[in-house]
C-alpha positions as CSV (number, residue, x, y, z in Angstrom):
1,M,4.6,14.9,9.5
2,M,8.2,15.9,9.0
3,G,11.0,15.1,11.5
4,T,13.7,12.5,11.8
5,P,13.5,10.6,8.5
6,L,12.5,6.9,8.4
7,F,14.7,4.5,6.5
8,V,13.2,1.6,4.6
9,V,15.4,-1.4,5.4
10,A,13.5,-4.1,3.6
11,T,10.1,-4.9,1.9
12,G,8.0,-7.9,1.5
13,A,5.2,-8.5,-1.0
14,R,2.8,-11.2,-2.2
15,T,0.4,-10.3,-5.0
16,P,-1.4,-12.1,-7.9
17,L,1.7,-11.2,-9.9
18,G,4.4,-12.6,-7.7
19,L,5.2,-14.2,-4.3
20,H,7.9,-11.6,-3.4
21,S,8.9,-8.0,-4.0
22,A,11.1,-8.5,-7.1
23,A,8.7,-10.7,-9.0
24,T,5.8,-8.4,-8.3
25,A,7.6,-5.2,-9.4
26,A,9.0,-6.9,-12.5
27,A,5.5,-8.0,-13.6
28,V,4.1,-4.5,-13.1
29,R,7.0,-3.0,-15.0
30,A,6.3,-5.4,-17.9
31,A,2.6,-4.4,-17.7
32,I,1.6,-8.0,-17.1
33,S,-2.0,-8.3,-15.9
34,S,-3.5,-10.9,-13.6
35,C,-7.0,-9.5,-14.0
36,S,-9.4,-12.1,-15.2
37,E,-12.6,-13.8,-14.1
38,H,-13.5,-15.5,-10.8
39,P,-13.7,-19.2,-11.4
40,F,-17.2,-19.6,-10.0
41,M,-18.6,-16.3,-8.6
42,V,-21.1,-14.5,-10.9
43,D,-22.6,-11.0,-10.7
44,L,-26.3,-9.9,-10.8
45,L,-26.3,-10.4,-14.6
46,G,-25.1,-13.9,-14.3
47,D,-21.7,-13.1,-15.7
48,P,-18.4,-14.2,-14.1
49,M,-17.2,-11.6,-11.7
50,A,-13.9,-9.8,-12.5
51,A,-11.1,-10.9,-10.2
52,S,-7.3,-10.8,-9.7
53,M,-6.5,-13.7,-7.4
54,D,-3.4,-15.2,-5.8
55,A,-1.9,-17.7,-8.2
56,V,-1.2,-20.3,-5.6
57,L,-4.2,-20.3,-3.2
58,D,-7.2,-22.4,-3.9
59,A,-10.1,-20.2,-5.0
60,R,-12.4,-21.9,-2.5
61,L,-10.2,-20.9,0.5
62,N,-12.1,-18.5,2.7
63,C,-11.2,-14.8,2.8
64,N,-9.5,-14.7,6.3
65,E,-7.3,-17.7,5.5
66,R,-6.3,-16.1,2.2
67,M,-5.3,-12.9,3.9
68,L,-3.3,-14.8,6.6
69,A,-1.4,-16.8,4.0
70,M,-0.5,-13.8,1.9
71,A,0.5,-11.7,5.0
72,Q,2.7,-14.5,6.3
73,T,4.7,-14.7,3.0
74,A,5.2,-10.9,2.8
75,L,6.1,-10.5,6.5
76,Q,8.7,-13.2,6.3
77,E,10.4,-11.5,3.4
78,A,10.3,-8.1,5.1
79,T,12.0,-9.5,8.2
80,L,14.8,-11.3,6.4
81,P,17.4,-8.6,7.5
82,F,17.0,-9.7,11.1
83,A,18.3,-13.2,10.2
84,H,21.7,-11.6,10.1
85,T,21.6,-9.6,13.3
86,P,23.3,-11.1,16.4
87,A,20.5,-10.1,18.8
88,P,17.2,-9.2,17.1
89,P,15.2,-6.7,19.1
90,T,11.6,-6.8,20.0
91,I,9.7,-4.4,17.7
92,P,6.1,-3.4,17.1
93,L,4.0,-4.4,14.1
94,W,1.4,-2.1,12.7
95,L,-1.0,-3.9,10.3
96,G,-3.3,-2.1,7.9
97,L,-6.6,-3.9,7.2
98,P,-9.8,-3.2,5.3
99,E,-12.4,-0.8,6.6
100,P,-15.4,-2.6,8.1
101,R,-17.6,-3.9,5.3
102,P,-19.8,-6.9,4.6
103,G,-17.6,-10.0,4.9
104,F,-15.0,-8.3,7.2
105,S,-15.6,-7.2,10.8
106,E,-13.5,-5.9,13.7
107,Q,-13.5,-9.5,15.0
108,D,-11.9,-10.7,11.7
109,A,-9.3,-7.9,11.9
110,Q,-8.2,-8.9,15.5
111,Q,-8.2,-12.6,14.6
112,I,-5.9,-12.0,11.6
113,C,-3.5,-9.8,13.5
114,Q,-3.2,-12.3,16.4
115,R,-2.8,-15.3,14.2
116,L,-0.3,-13.6,12.0
117,I,2.0,-13.0,14.9
118,R,1.3,-16.4,16.5
119,E,1.6,-18.6,13.4
120,T,4.4,-17.0,11.4
121,E,8.0,-18.1,11.9
122,L,10.0,-14.9,12.1
123,P,13.7,-14.1,13.0
124,V,12.5,-11.2,15.2
125,K,10.2,-10.8,18.3
126,I,7.0,-8.9,17.8
127,G,6.1,-6.7,20.7
128,D,3.2,-4.2,20.5
129,R,0.8,-4.7,17.6
130,C,-2.1,-2.8,16.1
131,A,-4.8,-3.8,13.6
132,F,-5.8,-0.6,11.9
133,M,-9.0,-0.9,9.8
134,A,-8.6,2.1,7.4
135,G,-8.6,0.5,4.0
136,H,-6.6,1.9,1.1
137,S,-4.9,4.7,3.2
138,A,-4.1,2.4,6.2
139,V,-0.4,1.8,5.6
140,L,0.5,5.3,4.5
141,S,-1.4,6.8,7.5
142,L,0.5,4.3,9.8
143,L,3.7,5.7,8.4
144,D,2.6,9.1,9.6
145,Q,2.0,7.7,13.1
146,V,5.3,5.8,13.1
147,M,7.2,8.9,12.2
148,D,5.7,10.7,15.1
149,D,6.4,7.8,17.4
150,M,10.0,7.6,16.4
151,N,10.5,11.4,16.8
152,Q,9.3,10.9,20.4
153,G,11.8,8.1,20.9
154,K,9.1,5.4,21.5
155,Y,11.0,2.8,19.4
156,N,13.8,2.8,16.8
157,A,12.5,0.1,14.4
158,C,9.1,-1.3,13.4
159,I,7.2,-3.2,10.8
160,V,4.4,-1.6,8.9
161,G,2.2,-3.4,6.4
162,G,-1.2,-4.2,5.1
163,V,-3.2,-7.1,3.7
164,D,-6.5,-7.3,1.9
165,S,-8.7,-9.7,-0.1
166,Y,-12.1,-8.9,-1.6
167,F,-12.9,-12.6,-2.1
168,H,-15.7,-13.1,0.4
169,P,-19.1,-13.7,-1.1
170,D,-20.7,-10.9,1.0
171,T,-18.0,-8.5,0.0
172,L,-18.3,-9.3,-3.7
173,Q,-22.1,-9.0,-3.5
174,W,-21.8,-5.6,-1.8
175,L,-19.5,-4.4,-4.5
176,D,-21.8,-5.6,-7.2
177,Q,-24.9,-4.0,-5.6
178,N,-23.0,-0.7,-5.4
179,R,-21.9,-1.0,-9.1
180,Q,-18.2,-1.0,-8.1
181,L,-17.4,-4.2,-9.9
182,A,-15.8,-3.9,-13.3
183,G,-18.2,-5.3,-15.9
184,D,-21.3,-4.5,-17.9
185,R,-23.2,-3.2,-14.9
186,S,-20.7,-0.4,-14.1
187,R,-19.1,2.3,-16.2
188,S,-16.5,3.0,-13.5
189,G,-15.9,-0.2,-11.5
190,F,-12.7,-2.0,-10.5
191,V,-11.2,-5.4,-10.5
192,P,-11.2,-6.8,-7.0
193,G,-7.7,-8.1,-6.0
194,E,-5.8,-9.4,-3.0
195,G,-2.3,-9.1,-1.7
196,A,0.0,-8.2,1.2
197,G,2.9,-5.9,1.6
198,F,5.2,-5.0,4.5
199,C,8.1,-2.6,5.1
200,L,10.8,-2.9,7.7
201,L,11.5,0.6,9.0
202,A,14.1,2.2,11.2
203,N,15.5,5.5,12.3
204,L,19.2,6.4,12.4
205,K,19.7,4.6,15.8
206,G,17.7,1.6,14.6
207,M,19.9,1.2,11.6
208,Q,22.7,0.1,13.9
209,H,20.9,-3.3,14.2
210,F,21.7,-3.8,10.6
211,N,25.4,-2.8,10.7
212,N,24.4,0.6,9.3
213,S,23.8,-1.0,5.9
214,T,22.5,1.2,3.1
215,P,18.7,1.6,3.3
216,M,16.5,1.0,0.3
217,A,14.8,4.4,0.7
218,T,14.1,7.3,3.0
219,I,10.6,8.5,4.0
220,S,11.2,12.2,4.5
221,S,7.6,13.4,5.0
222,T,4.1,12.1,5.5
223,A,0.6,13.6,6.0
224,T,-3.0,12.6,6.5
225,A,-6.3,14.4,6.2
226,W,-10.0,13.7,5.8
227,E,-12.3,14.1,2.8
228,S,-16.0,14.9,3.6
229,K,-17.3,14.4,0.1
230,L,-17.4,10.6,0.0
231,I,-17.9,8.1,-2.7
232,K,-21.4,6.5,-2.9
233,T,-23.0,9.9,-2.0
234,Q,-24.4,12.7,-4.1
235,D,-21.6,15.1,-2.9
236,I,-19.1,16.3,-5.5
237,N,-15.6,15.6,-4.5
238,L,-13.3,18.5,-5.5
239,G,-10.2,16.8,-4.1
240,E,-10.0,19.0,-1.0
241,G,-8.9,16.3,1.4
242,L,-6.3,14.8,-1.0
243,T,-5.0,18.3,-1.9
244,H,-4.5,19.1,1.7
245,T,-2.7,15.8,2.3
246,I,-0.4,16.1,-0.6
247,R,0.4,19.8,-0.1
248,A,1.3,19.1,3.5
249,T,3.5,16.2,2.4
250,V,5.5,18.0,-0.3
251,Q,5.8,21.2,1.6
252,G,7.4,19.2,4.4
253,S,10.5,18.8,2.2
254,A,13.2,21.5,1.7
255,P,12.0,24.6,-0.1
256,S,14.7,24.2,-2.8
257,A,13.9,20.5,-3.3
258,P,13.5,19.4,-7.0
259,P,10.1,18.3,-8.3
260,I,8.6,14.9,-7.6
261,N,9.6,12.4,-10.3
262,A,7.1,9.6,-9.8
263,V,3.6,9.1,-8.3
264,Y,2.2,5.8,-7.1
265,C,-1.5,5.8,-6.3
266,D,-4.6,3.7,-6.0
267,I,-6.6,5.0,-8.9
268,N,-8.5,1.9,-9.9
269,G,-11.0,2.7,-12.7
270,E,-13.6,4.4,-10.5
271,R,-14.5,7.9,-11.8
272,Y,-14.5,9.2,-8.3
273,R,-10.9,8.5,-7.7
274,G,-9.7,9.8,-11.1
275,E,-11.6,13.0,-10.7
276,E,-10.2,13.5,-7.2
277,W,-6.7,13.3,-8.5
278,G,-7.6,15.6,-11.5
279,F,-8.7,18.4,-9.1
280,T,-5.6,17.9,-7.0
281,C,-3.3,18.1,-10.1
282,L,-4.9,21.4,-11.0
283,K,-3.9,22.9,-7.7
284,L,-0.5,21.3,-7.1
285,A,1.0,20.7,-10.6
286,Q,4.0,22.9,-9.8
287,Y,5.4,20.2,-7.4
288,F,5.6,17.5,-10.1
289,D,7.6,16.7,-13.2
290,D,4.3,15.4,-14.6
291,P,1.3,14.8,-12.3
292,T,-0.6,13.0,-15.0
293,G,2.2,10.4,-15.5
294,Y,1.2,8.5,-12.4
295,C,1.6,4.8,-11.8
296,S,-1.7,3.1,-10.8
297,P,-1.0,-0.6,-10.9
298,A,-4.6,-1.7,-10.3
299,D,-4.8,-2.5,-14.0
300,C,-2.1,-5.1,-13.4
301,W,-2.9,-6.6,-10.0
302,G,-6.4,-5.4,-9.4
303,D,-7.4,-3.2,-6.4
304,M,-5.2,-4.0,-3.5
305,G,-7.2,-2.2,-0.8
306,A,-5.4,-2.0,2.5
307,A,-2.2,-3.5,1.1
308,S,-1.8,-0.6,-1.4
309,G,0.6,1.7,0.5
310,A,3.1,-1.0,1.3
311,L,3.0,-2.3,-2.3
312,F,3.6,1.1,-3.7
313,M,6.7,1.3,-1.5
314,V,7.8,-2.1,-3.1
315,L,7.4,-0.6,-6.6
316,A,9.3,2.6,-5.8
317,T,12.2,0.8,-4.1
318,Q,12.5,-1.9,-6.7
319,A,12.5,0.7,-9.5
320,A,15.4,2.5,-7.8
321,Q,17.4,-0.6,-7.1
322,R,17.1,-2.0,-10.6
323,G,17.8,1.3,-12.3
324,Y,14.6,2.0,-14.2
325,A,13.2,4.7,-11.8
326,Q,12.1,8.0,-13.3
327,G,14.0,9.8,-10.5
328,T,14.8,9.7,-6.9
329,R,11.7,11.5,-5.5
330,N,8.5,9.5,-5.2
331,L,5.0,10.4,-3.9
332,L,2.8,7.6,-2.6
333,W,-0.8,8.4,-1.9
334,A,-4.1,6.6,-1.3
335,S,-7.8,7.3,-0.6
336,S,-10.1,5.3,1.7
337,E,-13.8,5.1,1.1
338,Q,-14.7,6.5,4.5
339,G,-12.6,9.7,3.9
340,L,-9.1,9.1,5.1
341,R,-6.4,10.4,2.8
342,A,-2.7,9.7,3.3
343,A,0.5,10.4,1.5
344,A,4.3,9.9,1.9
345,L,7.3,11.4,0.2
346,V,9.9,8.7,-0.5
347,E,13.4,9.4,-1.6
348,T,15.3,6.5,-3.1
349,N,19.1,6.5,-2.6
350,I,20.1,4.8,-5.8
351,T,20.5,7.0,-8.9
352,P,18.7,5.6,-11.9
353,T,20.7,4.6,-14.9
354,P,19.7,3.3,-18.3
355,F,22.3,0.5,-18.1
356,R,20.7,-1.3,-15.2
357,G,17.5,-3.3,-14.8
């Protein structure tokens, strides 16, 4: 989708590496890892399960309560700019959540969304809300929908974010049975993580609520597509869905636009995901400075699931603001297990310099 650009006004984050955006991004930049072992869950071999858990929450807290606590923290940070507006508007909230899986149902999704709005003290009124169960691609695909909505004038500002936690016994057992857990049973598993991220977005008219302050970044193009060759099947994924998504995203920018400087993605150690990006690189290498020089922070904070897209936005905007970004053009992409692929082209408005950060 290309149309009126979206401006990123603020972000919020809570991950195992930090309780806000700056701390999380600094830890990823320093290559600090929170990946360790679960304090009491064991896999089918009797070994401790790999885990990257919130540093503050009790490990015994149930999964929904964990997600709610992390989402509250990140949402409060993302809405801070409204604390300085004379008459905060009523805006929608689009929440990305895990795909249906053992340990997480549609009822869980609706409960978290409702409780998040009801139990979080915010300096803004939340109007429409949506719980979108689409996994890794949820937030980035919501950006595509939001861009379309704002082009149609449905609203001028909104909040988009995601939250996820794999730490439900049924979910962990499901991952273990499918050999997706990092450990001796799998040659291409991942470390389960948990976290939340939110972005406060506005169009040009919506920026007036913030005294036309300088936005953190501009989302200039988005796209989504579906992949039919899914993980956990015998089909060979040649990256067709992801290639279509990214081609549509980058071709939505100006023909004379410079190459993309940085890539943020959800490659997490699973061979399926790495090979998917490899095939995509072979087809679209001309659009990038270096498509193999991507940032996949799962080795730092674990797999963030439905929070991935918003947390990638945190990394891109923090890198620009603190002067260590590789450039001003960033591609964010994610792949969901059920086939949804989503991407966004994000242009940061602060020129990197080696004398900052």
